[in-house]
Backbone as CSV, one residue per row, in Angstrom:
resi,resn,N_x,N_y,N_z,CA_x,CA_y,CA_z,C_x,C_y,C_z
1,UNK,9.481,-24.694,-36.085,9.054,-23.446,-36.706,8.237,-22.643,-35.721
2,UNK,8.271,-21.339,-35.879,7.471,-20.492,-35.017,6.749,-19.454,-35.845
3,UNK,5.841,-18.770,-35.224,5.147,-17.681,-35.888,5.358,-16.431,-35.075
4,UNK,5.113,-15.293,-35.659,5.304,-14.027,-34.960,3.985,-13.292,-34.889
5,UNK,3.706,-12.721,-33.725,2.508,-11.913,-33.536,2.933,-10.494,-33.233
6,UNK,2.423,-9.549,-33.979,2.816,-8.162,-33.801,1.996,-7.476,-32.733
7,UNK,2.651,-6.827,-31.804,1.990,-6.022,-30.782,2.647,-4.653,-30.807
8,UNK,2.051,-3.711,-31.546,2.662,-2.401,-31.667,3.985,-2.517,-32.404
9,UNK,5.061,-2.043,-31.760,6.387,-2.081,-32.367,7.147,-3.347,-32.022
10,UNK,6.532,-4.239,-31.225,7.254,-5.414,-30.754,6.801,-6.661,-31.502
11,UNK,7.765,-7.521,-31.797,7.461,-8.781,-32.456,7.917,-9.903,-31.544
12,UNK,6.934,-10.750,-31.151,7.233,-11.812,-30.211,7.163,-13.163,-30.912
13,UNK,8.234,-13.932,-30.895,8.191,-15.266,-31.503,7.382,-16.216,-30.630
14,UNK,6.476,-16.963,-31.230,5.670,-17.927,-30.495,5.823,-19.300,-31.126
15,UNK,5.985,-20.304,-30.281,5.985,-21.673,-30.763,4.541,-22.067,-31.066
16,UNK,4.337,-22.901,-32.059,2.974,-23.259,-32.458,2.392,-24.395,-31.635
17,UNK,3.194,-24.982,-30.756,2.713,-26.100,-29.943,2.103,-25.563,-28.656
18,UNK,0.819,-25.163,-28.711,0.152,-24.563,-27.559,-0.543,-25.628,-26.725
19,UNK,-0.631,-25.345,-25.427,-1.448,-26.188,-24.565,-2.912,-25.879,-24.831
20,UNK,-3.759,-26.887,-24.671,-5.186,-26.702,-24.927,-5.830,-25.914,-23.799
21,UNK,-6.545,-24.853,-24.141,-7.309,-24.062,-23.186,-8.738,-23.991,-23.695
22,UNK,-9.682,-24.414,-22.886,-11.073,-24.481,-23.323,-11.818,-23.221,-22.893
23,UNK,-12.282,-22.465,-23.861,-13.038,-21.248,-23.604,-14.336,-21.299,-24.393
24,UNK,-15.411,-20.902,-23.749,-16.677,-20.818,-24.463,-16.694,-19.547,-25.299
25,UNK,-17.556,-19.494,-26.299,-17.596,-18.342,-27.192,-17.930,-17.051,-26.461
26,UNK,-18.771,-17.156,-25.426,-19.157,-15.926,-24.725,-18.052,-15.394,-23.829
27,UNK,-16.938,-16.132,-23.722,-15.801,-15.647,-22.951,-14.850,-14.819,-23.807
28,UNK,-15.034,-14.849,-25.109,-14.132,-14.154,-26.018,-14.864,-12.998,-26.693
29,UNK,-14.179,-11.879,-26.876,-14.808,-10.736,-27.546,-15.031,-11.033,-29.018
30,UNK,-16.058,-10.402,-29.587,-16.347,-10.625,-30.997,-15.258,-10.033,-31.876
31,UNK,-14.738,-8.875,-31.496,-13.698,-8.232,-32.284,-12.574,-7.791,-31.358
32,UNK,-11.334,-7.896,-31.824,-10.210,-7.442,-30.995,-10.303,-5.946,-30.728
33,UNK,-9.999,-5.547,-29.527,-9.961,-4.135,-29.165,-8.718,-3.886,-28.337
34,UNK,-8.451,-2.603,-28.084,-7.279,-2.267,-27.283,-7.396,-2.793,-25.860
35,UNK,-8.627,-2.975,-25.393,-8.828,-3.399,-24.008,-9.064,-4.896,-23.871
36,UNK,-8.780,-5.652,-24.914,-9.076,-7.075,-24.889,-8.424,-7.778,-23.699
37,UNK,-7.150,-7.460,-23.445,-6.451,-8.164,-22.379,-6.816,-7.638,-20.998
38,UNK,-7.345,-6.419,-20.939,-7.722,-5.853,-19.644,-8.814,-6.677,-18.974
39,UNK,-9.632,-7.347,-19.773,-10.723,-8.158,-19.230,-10.239,-9.518,-18.743
40,UNK,-9.045,-9.911,-19.165,-8.568,-11.252,-18.849,-7.188,-11.211,-18.199
41,UNK,-6.960,-10.184,-17.388,-5.664,-10.072,-16.727,-5.491,-11.183,-15.703
42,UNK,-4.263,-11.648,-15.492,-4.038,-12.715,-14.516,-4.427,-12.274,-13.107
43,UNK,-4.842,-13.231,-12.303,-5.167,-12.973,-10.907,-3.961,-13.331,-10.055
44,UNK,-3.370,-12.340,-9.424,-2.177,-12.589,-8.612,-2.481,-12.642,-7.126
45,UNK,-3.546,-11.982,-6.690,-3.870,-11.944,-5.264,-5.366,-12.151,-5.066
46,UNK,-5.816,-13.401,-5.063,-7.238,-13.642,-4.820,-7.646,-13.177,-3.421
47,UNK,-8.770,-12.498,-3.323,-9.335,-12.111,-2.033,-10.452,-13.103,-1.710
48,UNK,-10.314,-13.799,-0.605,-11.294,-14.804,-0.208,-12.099,-14.295,0.984
49,UNK,-13.404,-14.378,0.867,-14.286,-13.988,1.969,-14.772,-15.240,2.675
50,UNK,-14.410,-15.376,3.932,-14.847,-16.506,4.739,-15.814,-16.005,5.810
51,UNK,-16.389,-16.910,6.539,-17.289,-16.523,7.619,-16.470,-15.898,8.749
52,UNK,-16.597,-14.589,8.919,-15.917,-13.923,10.027,-14.561,-13.334,9.712
53,UNK,-14.018,-13.573,8.509,-12.722,-12.987,8.174,-12.524,-12.945,6.663
54,UNK,-11.583,-12.101,6.248,-11.176,-11.992,4.850,-9.686,-12.311,4.762
55,UNK,-9.251,-12.752,3.589,-7.817,-12.954,3.404,-7.430,-12.703,1.957
56,UNK,-6.186,-12.282,1.776,-5.584,-12.159,0.447,-4.562,-13.277,0.324
57,UNK,-4.661,-14.051,-0.744,-3.867,-15.278,-0.850,-2.679,-15.118,-1.787
58,UNK,-1.565,-15.738,-1.403,-0.344,-15.737,-2.203,-0.122,-17.144,-2.751
59,UNK,-0.398,-17.329,-4.028,-0.271,-18.650,-4.622,1.154,-19.140,-4.739
60,UNK,2.127,-18.249,-4.664,3.527,-18.661,-4.762,4.019,-19.288,-3.465
61,UNK,3.668,-18.678,-2.340,4.128,-19.198,-1.050,3.161,-20.212,-0.460
62,UNK,1.943,-20.303,-1.013,0.869,-21.167,-0.488,0.377,-20.693,0.875
63,UNK,0.646,-19.443,1.192,0.170,-18.828,2.428,-0.599,-17.557,2.089
64,UNK,-1.322,-17.041,3.044,-2.003,-15.762,2.851,-0.992,-14.621,2.850
65,UNK,-1.301,-13.545,2.128,-0.557,-12.294,2.294,-0.936,-11.671,3.629
66,UNK,-2.244,-11.640,3.867,-2.778,-11.109,5.123,-4.151,-11.706,5.379
67,UNK,-4.537,-11.701,6.646,-5.877,-12.108,7.059,-6.434,-11.004,7.950
68,UNK,-7.689,-10.630,7.716,-8.326,-9.573,8.508,-9.545,-10.117,9.241
69,UNK,-9.689,-9.729,10.510,-10.921,-10.003,11.236,-11.140,-8.941,12.302
70,UNK,-12.374,-8.869,12.782,-12.780,-7.855,13.759,-13.240,-8.535,15.042
71,UNK,-12.876,-7.923,16.175,-13.248,-8.452,17.487,-14.011,-7.407,18.282
72,UNK,-14.999,-7.853,19.032,-15.668,-7.016,20.024,-15.895,-7.875,21.260
73,UNK,-16.175,-7.230,22.366,-16.449,-7.993,23.584,-17.676,-8.880,23.398
74,UNK,-18.646,-8.397,22.645,-19.858,-9.183,22.394,-19.574,-10.395,21.519
75,UNK,-18.763,-10.208,20.484,-18.464,-11.325,19.578,-17.714,-12.442,20.295
76,UNK,-16.903,-12.081,21.278,-16.131,-13.087,22.010,-16.974,-13.839,23.033
77,UNK,-18.173,-13.356,23.293,-19.054,-14.029,24.249,-19.798,-15.205,23.630
78,UNK,-19.771,-15.301,22.315,-20.502,-16.371,21.637,-19.855,-17.725,21.930
79,UNK,-20.685,-18.730,22.153,-20.185,-20.063,22.481,-19.879,-20.838,21.202
80,UNK,-18.630,-21.229,21.066,-18.196,-22.013,19.913,-17.272,-23.123,20.401
81,UNK,-16.997,-24.075,19.519,-16.117,-25.187,19.870,-15.278,-25.584,18.666
82,UNK,-14.038,-25.935,18.913,-13.152,-26.400,17.853,-12.899,-27.898,17.948
83,UNK,-13.581,-28.569,18.852,-13.319,-29.980,19.119,-13.546,-30.862,17.902
84,UNK,-14.572,-30.570,17.117,-14.889,-31.404,15.958,-14.274,-30.870,14.668
85,UNK,-13.478,-29.816,14.766,-12.905,-29.190,13.567,-11.625,-29.894,13.143
86,UNK,-11.406,-29.915,11.853,-10.179,-30.483,11.313,-9.679,-29.572,10.201
87,UNK,-8.373,-29.572,9.992,-7.789,-28.763,8.929,-8.227,-29.313,7.571
88,UNK,-8.420,-28.405,6.613,-8.916,-28.817,5.302,-8.370,-27.889,4.231
89,UNK,-8.277,-28.413,3.028,-7.752,-27.641,1.909,-8.767,-26.592,1.469
90,UNK,-8.249,-25.509,0.909,-9.094,-24.389,0.482,-9.782,-24.727,-0.839
91,UNK,-11.112,-24.906,-0.840,-11.806,-25.298,-2.070,-11.918,-24.192,-3.112
92,UNK,-11.687,-22.941,-2.725,-11.802,-21.826,-3.667,-10.530,-21.613,-4.481
93,UNK,-9.505,-22.422,-4.220,-8.232,-22.286,-4.927,-7.900,-23.581,-5.659
94,UNK,-7.271,-23.490,-6.837,-6.871,-24.705,-7.550,-5.776,-25.455,-6.805
95,UNK,-5.733,-26.742,-7.008,-4.826,-27.611,-6.253,-3.366,-27.192,-6.364
96,UNK,-2.941,-26.747,-7.553,-1.517,-26.519,-7.761,-0.985,-25.245,-7.108
97,UNK,-1.860,-24.408,-6.518,-1.349,-23.229,-5.805,-1.811,-23.194,-4.350
98,UNK,-2.292,-24.309,-3.842,-2.756,-24.324,-2.456,-2.025,-25.398,-1.658
99,UNK,-1.989,-25.209,-0.357,-1.380,-26.186,0.536,-2.338,-27.351,0.761
100,UNK,-1.771,-28.501,1.076,-2.571,-29.671,1.418,-2.227,-30.113,2.834
101,UNK,-3.085,-30.914,3.423,-2.837,-31.410,4.774,-1.544,-32.216,4.831
102,UNK,-1.282,-32.969,3.766,-0.090,-33.821,3.756,1.202,-33.017,3.739
103,UNK,1.143,-31.758,3.289,2.358,-30.938,3.255,2.947,-30.750,4.650
104,UNK,2.103,-30.765,5.654,2.564,-30.520,7.020,3.004,-31.792,7.741
105,UNK,2.619,-32.952,7.220,2.918,-34.212,7.897,4.426,-34.444,7.947
106,UNK,4.948,-34.630,9.147,6.372,-34.887,9.320,7.269,-33.685,9.110
107,UNK,6.687,-32.496,8.965,7.486,-31.290,8.689,8.132,-30.719,9.942
108,UNK,7.555,-31.019,11.093,8.045,-30.426,12.335,7.420,-29.081,12.645
109,UNK,6.488,-28.639,11.795,5.839,-27.341,12.001,4.370,-27.521,12.369
110,UNK,3.879,-26.603,13.186,2.455,-26.543,13.493,1.713,-25.859,12.357
111,UNK,0.451,-26.183,12.235,-0.431,-25.449,11.330,-1.001,-24.283,12.137
112,UNK,-0.357,-23.137,12.010,-0.692,-21.986,12.842,-1.785,-21.122,12.241
113,UNK,-2.795,-20.812,13.050,-3.887,-19.945,12.599,-3.417,-18.494,12.472
114,UNK,-3.894,-17.814,11.440,-3.698,-16.369,11.322,-4.884,-15.643,11.945
115,UNK,-6.096,-16.020,11.558,-7.279,-15.626,12.332,-7.521,-16.749,13.326
116,UNK,-7.328,-16.484,14.590,-7.426,-17.522,15.614,-8.843,-18.076,15.707
117,UNK,-8.952,-19.376,15.915,-10.266,-19.991,16.082,-10.990,-19.400,17.281
118,UNK,-10.235,-19.053,18.317,-10.834,-18.487,19.531,-11.403,-17.095,19.305
119,UNK,-11.045,-16.455,18.195,-11.559,-15.116,17.886,-12.891,-15.163,17.147
120,UNK,-13.312,-16.335,16.723,-14.481,-16.457,15.858,-15.775,-16.406,16.666
121,UNK,-16.776,-15.743,16.098,-18.023,-15.496,16.820,-19.152,-16.443,16.430
122,UNK,-18.897,-17.393,15.560,-19.908,-18.383,15.189,-19.216,-19.712,14.922
123,UNK,-19.974,-20.792,15.007,-19.392,-22.103,14.766,-18.914,-22.233,13.327
124,UNK,-19.660,-21.636,12.398,-19.236,-21.673,10.987,-17.912,-20.949,10.811
125,UNK,-17.720,-19.827,11.503,-16.460,-19.090,11.409,-15.308,-19.918,11.969
126,UNK,-15.543,-20.622,13.064,-14.513,-21.494,13.632,-14.117,-22.553,12.612
127,UNK,-15.107,-23.168,11.988,-14.824,-24.190,10.985,-14.061,-23.608,9.805
128,UNK,-14.442,-22.415,9.360,-13.739,-21.768,8.247,-12.298,-21.434,8.608
129,UNK,-12.032,-21.178,9.880,-10.671,-20.817,10.290,-9.702,-21.979,10.121
130,UNK,-10.220,-23.190,9.902,-9.366,-24.361,9.715,-9.047,-24.628,8.247
131,UNK,-9.543,-23.783,7.341,-9.083,-23.881,5.959,-7.601,-23.524,5.920
132,UNK,-6.829,-24.253,5.140,-5.381,-24.039,5.105,-4.995,-22.693,4.511
133,UNK,-5.932,-21.996,3.888,-5.652,-20.632,3.423,-5.468,-19.678,4.598
134,UNK,-5.961,-20.045,5.765,-5.831,-19.243,6.990,-4.719,-19.767,7.889
135,UNK,-3.906,-20.650,7.346,-2.882,-21.350,8.124,-1.508,-21.088,7.519
136,UNK,-0.492,-21.051,8.370,0.894,-20.940,7.906,1.782,-21.767,8.827
137,UNK,2.903,-22.278,8.308,3.796,-23.085,9.147,4.425,-22.250,10.264
138,UNK,4.232,-22.684,11.486,4.833,-22.027,12.647,5.574,-23.064,13.478
139,UNK,6.702,-22.665,14.041,7.389,-23.576,14.945,6.459,-23.857,16.122
140,UNK,6.455,-25.086,16.629,5.526,-25.425,17.709,5.630,-24.499,18.914
141,UNK,6.856,-24.172,19.320,7.030,-23.319,20.499,6.482,-21.918,20.258
142,UNK,6.608,-21.427,19.039,6.090,-20.095,18.716,4.566,-20.109,18.670
143,UNK,4.000,-21.085,17.989,2.549,-21.168,17.839,1.850,-21.322,19.186
144,UNK,2.402,-22.167,20.027,1.751,-22.474,21.302,2.215,-21.556,22.431
145,UNK,3.204,-20.721,22.104,3.759,-19.845,23.123,3.491,-18.378,22.871
146,UNK,4.457,-17.694,22.233,4.362,-16.241,22.137,3.247,-15.780,21.200
147,UNK,3.004,-16.501,20.112,1.906,-16.124,19.211,0.575,-16.218,19.944
148,UNK,0.430,-17.261,20.742,-0.788,-17.415,21.543,-0.907,-16.293,22.567
149,UNK,0.236,-15.903,23.147,0.239,-14.790,24.104,-0.244,-13.505,23.437
150,UNK,0.209,-13.252,22.217,-0.212,-12.050,21.495,-1.703,-12.111,21.173
151,UNK,-2.185,-13.276,20.768,-3.616,-13.426,20.491,-4.449,-13.126,21.742
152,UNK,-3.999,-13.617,22.889,-4.714,-13.357,24.143,-4.708,-11.867,24.485
153,UNK,-3.575,-11.217,24.234,-3.459,-9.780,24.490,-4.465,-9.002,23.641
154,UNK,-4.589,-9.381,22.380,-5.515,-8.689,21.482,-6.954,-8.888,21.948
155,UNK,-7.282,-10.086,22.384,-8.640,-10.320,22.892,-8.919,-9.469,24.132
156,UNK,-7.916,-9.294,24.966,-8.089,-8.472,26.169,-8.377,-7.013,25.831
157,UNK,-7.920,-6.560,24.670,-8.149,-5.168,24.276,-9.631,-4.861,24.080
158,UNK,-10.439,-5.888,23.828,-11.872,-5.650,23.640,-12.543,-5.207,24.939
159,UNK,-11.864,-5.388,26.061,-12.401,-4.927,27.345,-12.234,-3.415,27.503
160,UNK,-11.324,-2.837,26.713,-11.042,-1.406,26.801,-11.613,-0.614,25.633
161,UNK,-11.763,-1.257,24.480,-12.183,-0.560,23.266,-13.416,-1.239,22.679
162,UNK,-14.218,-0.459,21.978,-15.487,-0.993,21.475,-15.297,-1.995,20.345
163,UNK,-14.175,-1.899,19.639,-13.882,-2.866,18.582,-12.380,-2.898,18.331
164,UNK,-11.892,-4.064,17.951,-10.478,-4.254,17.629,-10.402,-4.896,16.246
165,UNK,-9.634,-4.282,15.358,-9.451,-4.786,13.999,-8.040,-5.355,13.878
166,UNK,-7.934,-6.553,13.325,-6.650,-7.258,13.310,-6.284,-7.689,11.893
167,UNK,-5.070,-7.352,11.477,-4.462,-7.891,10.266,-3.248,-8.708,10.695
168,UNK,-3.135,-9.907,10.200,-1.963,-10.726,10.516,-1.506,-11.449,9.261
169,UNK,-0.230,-11.821,9.248,0.284,-12.505,8.075,1.744,-12.881,8.213
170,UNK,2.257,-13.608,7.235,3.649,-14.058,7.246,4.586,-13.042,6.605
171,UNK,5.841,-13.122,6.984,6.893,-12.304,6.381,8.074,-13.199,6.019
172,UNK,8.832,-12.757,5.038,10.014,-13.482,4.581,11.145,-12.464,4.510
173,UNK,11.825,-12.287,5.635,12.793,-11.203,5.765,14.200,-11.652,5.392
174,UNK,14.970,-10.701,4.895,16.340,-10.990,4.483,17.265,-11.097,5.686
175,UNK,18.342,-11.846,5.497,19.379,-11.983,6.514,20.734,-11.912,5.832
176,UNK,21.711,-11.444,6.579,23.053,-11.301,6.020,23.745,-12.660,5.963
177,UNK,24.321,-12.960,4.788,25.060,-14.198,4.620,26.511,-14.051,5.036
178,UNK,27.252,-15.143,4.955,28.665,-15.133,5.348,29.493,-14.216,4.458
179,UNK,29.005,-13.983,3.250,29.741,-13.117,2.333,29.408,-11.644,2.530
180,UNK,28.580,-11.351,3.527,28.219,-9.965,3.804,27.030,-9.460,3.010
181,UNK,26.575,-10.241,2.031,25.404,-9.855,1.247,24.131,-10.331,1.947
182,UNK,23.017,-9.705,1.589,21.748,-10.062,2.209,20.942,-10.971,1.274
183,UNK,20.315,-11.967,1.867,19.551,-12.939,1.098,18.201,-13.191,1.771
184,UNK,17.204,-13.468,0.942,15.923,-13.940,1.459,15.916,-15.459,1.302
185,UNK,15.978,-16.152,2.420,16.000,-17.614,2.413,14.925,-18.136,3.357
186,UNK,14.181,-19.121,2.887,13.204,-19.755,3.765,13.006,-21.200,3.317
187,UNK,12.641,-22.014,4.268,12.386,-23.424,4.020,11.033,-23.597,3.335
188,UNK,10.889,-24.668,2.573,9.587,-25.044,2.038,9.292,-26.475,2.471
189,UNK,8.012,-26.776,2.657,7.629,-28.104,3.134,6.587,-28.719,2.209
190,UNK,6.601,-30.055,2.151,5.594,-30.796,1.406,5.768,-30.749,-0.093
191,UNK,4.938,-31.513,-0.781,5.040,-31.590,-2.240,4.628,-30.295,-2.923
192,UNK,3.893,-29.435,-2.197,3.469,-28.156,-2.769,4.427,-27.016,-2.430
193,UNK,5.535,-27.327,-1.784,6.536,-26.302,-1.432,5.911,-25.140,-0.667
194,UNK,5.227,-25.455,0.413,4.642,-24.420,1.260,5.766,-23.671,1.965
195,UNK,5.802,-22.358,1.804,6.882,-21.549,2.371,6.746,-21.447,3.888
196,UNK,7.880,-21.567,4.572,7.920,-21.388,6.024,8.356,-19.953,6.306
197,UNK,7.480,-19.116,6.832,7.831,-17.711,7.074,8.978,-17.572,8.069
198,UNK,9.808,-16.576,7.847,10.860,-16.277,8.824,10.296,-15.489,9.989
199,UNK,9.239,-14.724,9.725,8.612,-13.878,10.740,7.106,-13.817,10.483
200,UNK,6.406,-13.275,11.458,4.979,-12.981,11.313,4.724,-11.558,11.782
201,UNK,3.716,-10.935,11.195,3.326,-9.599,11.651,1.901,-9.628,12.160
202,UNK,1.597,-8.666,13.000,0.224,-8.435,13.411,0.026,-6.940,13.558
203,UNK,-1.006,-6.421,12.891,-1.412,-5.027,13.029,-2.716,-4.993,13.807
204,UNK,-2.763,-4.158,14.819,-3.936,-4.080,15.683,-4.447,-2.644,15.675
205,UNK,-5.689,-2.450,15.243,-6.320,-1.129,15.231,-7.492,-1.142,16.209
206,UNK,-7.506,-0.177,17.119,-8.587,-0.101,18.102,-9.446,1.123,17.819
207,UNK,-10.755,0.958,17.970,-11.702,2.049,17.738,-11.859,2.883,19.004
208,UNK,-11.766,4.191,18.832,-11.972,5.123,19.936,-13.407,5.650,19.911
209,UNK,-13.901,6.178,21.030,-15.259,6.744,21.062,-15.462,7.877,20.066
210,UNK,-14.364,8.499,19.643,-14.446,9.614,18.692,-14.558,9.142,17.246
211,UNK,-14.700,7.826,17.054,-14.765,7.210,15.724,-13.416,7.199,15.011
212,UNK,-12.371,7.551,15.718,-11.034,7.430,15.158,-10.418,6.103,15.604
213,UNK,-9.299,5.760,14.979,-8.623,4.515,15.331,-7.157,4.773,15.632
214,UNK,-6.621,3.965,16.522,-5.198,3.951,16.810,-4.641,2.597,16.389
215,UNK,-3.421,2.612,15.851,-2.839,1.369,15.366,-1.541,1.012,16.059
216,UNK,-1.297,-0.276,16.170,-0.061,-0.800,16.740,0.395,-1.959,15.869
217,UNK,1.703,-2.062,15.646,2.245,-3.100,14.778,3.292,-3.921,15.511
218,UNK,3.348,-5.205,15.151,4.332,-6.111,15.743,4.927,-6.988,14.651
219,UNK,6.219,-7.255,14.767,6.914,-8.214,13.909,7.636,-9.189,14.821
220,UNK,7.340,-10.478,14.663,7.894,-11.489,15.553,8.586,-12.581,14.748
221,UNK,9.750,-13.055,15.203,10.431,-14.147,14.504,9.711,-15.470,14.732
222,UNK,9.721,-16.303,13.722,9.060,-17.606,13.784,9.975,-18.616,14.479
223,UNK,10.150,-18.421,15.760,11.023,-19.296,16.541,10.620,-19.211,18.013
224,UNK,11.271,-19.998,18.831,10.981,-19.987,20.261,11.283,-18.618,20.855
225,UNK,10.310,-18.061,21.577,10.478,-16.779,22.260,10.056,-16.974,23.709
226,UNK,10.892,-16.558,24.622,10.550,-16.620,26.041,9.272,-15.815,26.268
227,UNK,8.250,-16.442,26.821,6.962,-15.768,26.983,7.011,-14.630,27.993
228,UNK,8.108,-14.528,28.748,8.247,-13.395,29.675,8.821,-12.169,28.979
229,UNK,9.209,-12.314,27.707,9.753,-11.186,26.951,8.671,-10.131,26.750
230,UNK,8.949,-8.876,27.081,7.938,-7.819,26.903,7.507,-7.702,25.442
231,UNK,6.230,-7.521,25.231,5.691,-7.412,23.880,6.271,-6.221,23.132
232,UNK,6.610,-5.168,23.872,7.130,-3.963,23.228,8.445,-4.215,22.501
233,UNK,9.136,-5.300,22.840,10.387,-5.630,22.147,10.132,-5.904,20.668
234,UNK,8.932,-6.316,20.342,8.608,-6.667,18.957,7.754,-5.602,18.276
235,UNK,7.643,-4.453,18.920,6.890,-3.353,18.318,7.576,-2.871,17.046
236,UNK,6.780,-2.505,16.082,7.296,-1.981,14.815,6.359,-0.874,14.362
237,UNK,6.813,-0.101,13.412,5.924,0.898,12.820,5.087,0.222,11.739
238,UNK,3.956,0.825,11.440,3.119,0.293,10.367,3.882,0.338,9.049
239,UNK,4.696,1.364,8.877,5.486,1.488,7.646,6.496,0.349,7.525
240,UNK,7.049,-0.106,8.646,7.986,-1.231,8.602,7.277,-2.510,8.159
241,UNK,6.063,-2.703,8.629,5.294,-3.867,8.193,4.955,-3.752,6.712
242,UNK,4.595,-2.562,6.272,4.294,-2.353,4.858,5.518,-2.634,3.994
243,UNK,6.668,-2.163,4.441,7.899,-2.370,3.682,8.250,-3.850,3.596
244,UNK,8.070,-4.563,4.701,8.436,-5.977,4.744,7.450,-6.856,3.987
245,UNK,6.173,-6.474,4.006,5.136,-7.308,3.394,4.786,-6.894,1.971
246,UNK,5.060,-5.627,1.634,4.654,-5.113,0.336,3.182,-4.766,0.265
247,UNK,2.519,-4.747,1.417,1.087,-4.449,1.496,0.893,-3.096,2.166
248,UNK,0.028,-2.254,1.600,-0.245,-0.939,2.169,-1.455,-1.009,3.089
249,UNK,-1.239,-0.654,4.351,-2.306,-0.664,5.341,-2.714,0.741,5.776
250,UNK,-1.856,1.726,5.562,-2.100,3.061,6.105,-3.328,3.732,5.505
251,UNK,-3.771,3.282,4.337,-4.933,3.934,3.726,-6.243,3.572,4.420
252,UNK,-6.211,2.645,5.389,-7.444,2.320,6.105,-7.627,3.194,7.330
253,UNK,-6.584,3.947,7.692,-6.692,4.813,8.863,-7.452,6.085,8.513
254,UNK,-8.352,6.538,9.393,-9.099,7.767,9.113,-8.201,8.987,9.206
């Protein structure tokens, strides 16, 4: 048997066998109002603030949507070490939507940093960069090769500009199948089905003396790339990154 709950002109059948949800009285309104559900809307993109960086998390892929951090020549002068650091699960997220260390074991993928540990200006920030919310599966050759080359290039920009702002994240791009149709396909690893990105993006904004910023975007495939390949081969427009990621970045430009 079921019951029906009326919402305006719509009648939704509900089964009476509900899962138990524990709510305190102060979490529920005294009287129903039109805005009752507005206070309890689902959270689809948690924003996590870590030491030295921010990230927006995607609970479906178990990876970040994007990670943001800022670099300056002064911040890079700080002495830090990653020798005692180890990867760890994100404590701010529930277990069923986060990656675990075991997900990567035997997968053949590196745990690739989105905010690089070498970019962090304090030891606490370095340690925070090892939370798996800041990590995504990368092929070993990509993580240790071309992605590292791009990270080094961005750090070098601090020698020319007073500050460098970086957004990085995973992409899941479509490819044409044998039938001529396009499909979004990606591997998942571990018991939590951590998505393996097909590509990664990086947006780099540099501050000018006029208080304006210039932006550059890159989209790179998650595979072996000859490190002698010119970086400009992977240049993209900011709009292309927005289209591929579903995230709007242009509103941060002055």
